[in-house]
C-alpha positions in Angstrom: 164.5 164.5 122.6 166.9 167.3 123.5 168.2 166.9 120.1 165.0 167.8 118.7 164.7 170.4 120.5 167.5 172.1 119.6 167.0 171.9 116.2 163.5 172.7 116.2 163.3 175.6 114.2 165.0 173.4 110.9 161.5 171.7 111.6 163.8 168.2 112.0 162.2 165.1 109.6 161.9 162.1 112.4 160.6 158.1 112.0 158.2 157.6 114.8 157.3 154.3 116.1 154.6 154.5 118.7 151.9 152.6 120.5 148.2 153.3 119.6 145.8 151.7 122.1 142.9 150.2 120.8 139.8 152.0 121.8 137.3 149.3 121.4 139.5 146.1 123.2 142.2 146.2 125.5 145.6 146.5 123.7 146.4 147.8 120.5 149.9 148.0 117.5 152.5 150.2 117.2 152.6 152.2 114.2 155.9 154.2 112.2 155.0 157.2 111.5 157.8 160.1 109.6 157.2 164.2 109.3 158.5 167.3 110.4 158.5 168.5 114.2 156.6 171.2 114.4 156.7 171.3 118.2 157.4 170.0 121.3 154.9 170.6 123.9 156.1 169.3 127.2 153.7 170.1 129.7 151.8 167.4 127.2 154.1 165.6 126.3 153.5 165.8 122.9 155.3 166.4 119.7 153.1 167.7 117.5 154.4 167.2 113.0 153.6 169.7 110.6 150.7 167.4 109.5 148.4 168.2 113.1 149.4 164.2 114.2 150.2 164.1 118.0 152.2 161.7 119.4 152.1 161.0 123.2 155.7 161.3 124.4 155.4 158.3 126.5 154.4 156.3 123.8 157.5 156.4 122.1 159.3 152.9 121.7 161.6 154.3 118.3 162.3 158.1 117.2 165.1 157.9 113.8 166.1 161.4 112.4 168.2 159.2 109.3 170.6 162.6 109.5 168.3 165.3 110.0 170.9 167.0 112.0 173.7 167.1 110.0 
């Protein structure tokens, strides 16, 4: 997360695997999304991607930058 923060102006492309709760019943599933990080809102624990998607930081299982910071 620190490295993403340091490169935020470069809009790093990151792949996130995170948990999505099922709104109708107990449980949920893991989803994977790739996008360019626009902002990290630490006060709300959210990563905001350029496409408007928001990922709740505590739900993130894995992050992969695929060489975005070279």
